[in-house]
C-alpha positions, 0 to 999 in steps of 0.5 A: 102812742106807739102800737107794736105788731106781732111778727109771726115765726116761720115753723115748721110742719114737716122735715124730709132727709135724703142722701144730700138733702135737708128738705123742711115744709113750711107751715106756710106752703112754702118747703126750703133745701138746702144740702146735707153737707152743710151739716155734718151730723146729719149727713154723717148720720143713719138713715133711720136717725136721720128720720127721728127728728122731732118739732121744736116748740110749734115748729120754731126747731126742728131735733134730732135727739140720737145725734145731738142735733138741732136747727131752728127754721129762722137760722135756716131761712137766715143761712145763720146754721150753714158752714161758713156763715158770719151770722151778722148781717149785712153792713154795707162797711162789709160789702166794701171790704170785699171789693176792696179785697177783690181790686174793685 
């Protein structure tokens, strides 16, 4: 008989957006801060629009209705929503390619 243990999802409690930073306060007490430049829609929005956000689900995501932007908390933590991110998990073959490309 196998038993699966549910893994708790990471949830946002509140969001702050400054001129250059997105700060997400998590329900478990942690705080996540990322550069606003990673999210051009937020970067180019007015401060008023940046501050009009709602939590999706029970805090699994953040939505900005005026600028049509949605971000998942798990994606932010895993850097999946970051420009230039491969959106793939690390694999040893990708490190081998990197080392070969860098001349190691």
